[in-house]
C-alpha positions in Angstrom: 17.2 46.2 26.7 18.3 45.2 30.2 22.0 44.7 30.8 23.5 42.3 33.2 27.0 42.4 34.7 29.5 39.6 34.4 29.0 38.3 38.0 25.2 37.9 37.4 25.8 36.1 34.1 28.3 33.7 35.6 26.0 32.9 38.6 23.0 32.4 36.3 24.9 30.0 34.1 26.1 28.1 37.3 22.5 28.0 38.6 21.2 26.7 35.2 23.9 23.9 35.4 22.5 22.8 38.8 18.8 23.1 38.4 18.2 23.4 34.6 17.6 26.3 32.3 13.8 26.5 32.7 13.9 26.7 36.5 16.8 29.1 36.5 15.1 31.5 34.1 11.9 31.4 36.1 13.8 32.2 39.3 16.0 34.9 37.8 13.4 36.5 35.5 15.7 36.1 32.4 14.5 35.0 29.0 15.4 31.4 28.2 17.1 32.4 24.9 19.3 34.9 26.9 20.5 32.3 29.3 21.1 29.8 26.5 23.3 32.5 24.8 25.3 33.0 28.0 25.8 29.2 28.2 26.9 29.1 24.6 29.4 31.9 25.1 30.8 30.2 28.2 31.4 27.0 26.1 33.0 28.9 23.2 35.1 31.4 25.2 35.6 30.1 28.7 36.8 32.7 31.1 36.5 35.4 28.5 32.8 34.7 27.9 31.5 37.9 29.5 34.1 40.5 28.8 31.6 43.3 28.1 30.0 45.0 25.2 32.2 46.6 22.6 35.3 44.6 23.4 36.3 41.9 21.0 37.3 38.5 22.4 40.6 38.7 20.6 41.5 41.8 22.5 40.8 40.4 26.0 43.9 39.9 28.1 46.1 42.1 25.9 47.6 45.4 27.1 46.3 48.7 25.7 49.7 49.1 23.9 49.4 45.7 22.2 45.9 46.5 21.0 47.1 49.9 19.6 50.0 48.3 17.8 47.8 45.6 16.2 45.4 48.3 15.0 48.2 50.4 13.7 49.7 47.3 11.9 46.3 46.7 10.2 46.1 50.3 9.1 49.7 50.2 7.7 49.0 47.0 5.8 45.9 48.7 4.2 47.9 51.7 3.2 50.6 49.5 1.8 48.0 47.7 -0.4 46.7 51.0 -1.7 50.2 52.1 -2.6 50.9 48.8 -4.4 47.7 49.3 -6.4 48.6 52.9 -7.2 52.1 51.8 -8.4 50.5 49.2 -10.7 48.1 51.8 -12.1 50.8 54.3 -12.9 53.1 51.6 -14.3 50.5 50.7 -16.9 50.6 54.2 -18.3 54.3 54.0 -19.2 
């Protein structure tokens, strides 16, 4: 699978706005479905549309520390739920 950088995707979407998807895909050698997906992402996510693989849209624009804290918060909430369930289990035995 071929990968394209952010600049290429942005330029391809701009070109498709100007001359149409069919002509843009012919010129760029990109599949029409690929270009349509890029256009859809731009509509849904604006400036964050092409942030890169593996990075969630919700994490874009956040500092590394903020992301770490959010993940830690999720992990602690899960641990808290497990402890609540365990407490309920042991309370039944009494």
